[in-house]
N, C-alpha and C positions, 0 to 999 in steps of 0.2 A: 419793772417791778415797782410796787407801791409801798410806801412806808406807812404802816398803821401804828397809832399810838393809843394807849389806854388813858382814860380820864384820870385814873389813880396815879399815873406818872411812873409806875414801876416798870413797865415793859414797853418795848418797841419791837416791831417785827416787819420784815420785808416779805411781801407776798406777791407771787406772780399771778395767781388766779384766785378770785373770791366770788362766792355766790351772794347775790343780793336776796335777802329773805324778809318776810313780814313777821316781825316779832312784837307782840304787845302793842299792836296798832302803829308800829313805826318800822320803816324800811331801813335795814342795817346790813352791813357786810357780815358774812358768817365767819368772822375772825374773833375768837374769844381769848381774853386775857386769863392769866392764872387766878385772878380775883373773881372770875366768872362774869365779867362785864364785857360787852361788845366793844371792840376797838374801832377807832375812827381814823380816817385819813384826810389829808388836805388834797384837794384836786390839783393836778398839774396842768399842763397846757391843754385846754379845750376838750373836745370830745375825741374818743378813739376813732380811728379810721376803720371802716368796715368794708370788706370786699364782697360785693354781691355777685353771685354766680348764676342767677336765673338766665335761661336762654333768651328771654325777651329783652334782656339788657345788653345783648351783644352789639358790637360795632356795626354800623351800616356797611362798612367796607370788608366785612368778614366773608372771605371767599368760601369757606366751608359751609356757611349758612346758605349762600347762593346756590351751591351745588345740591344741597339737600332740597331746596325749593324746586329745582329743576327735576329732580327724581320723583317728586310727588306729582 
């Protein structure tokens, strides 16, 4: 969860998912305070880890992929 804080200092909110949108020429998270301003967060540790599932990224030792090649 990410802690978002408003610049006005009135509100803090923990959000699990937020969309990044382009508003007024600026990229912001779609988390809005009660004063109608976009809230901001401090980054935590590095980038999130993404798990890619494309078939071209499978391991070379993947037996299922070898069997599929044999059938072709």
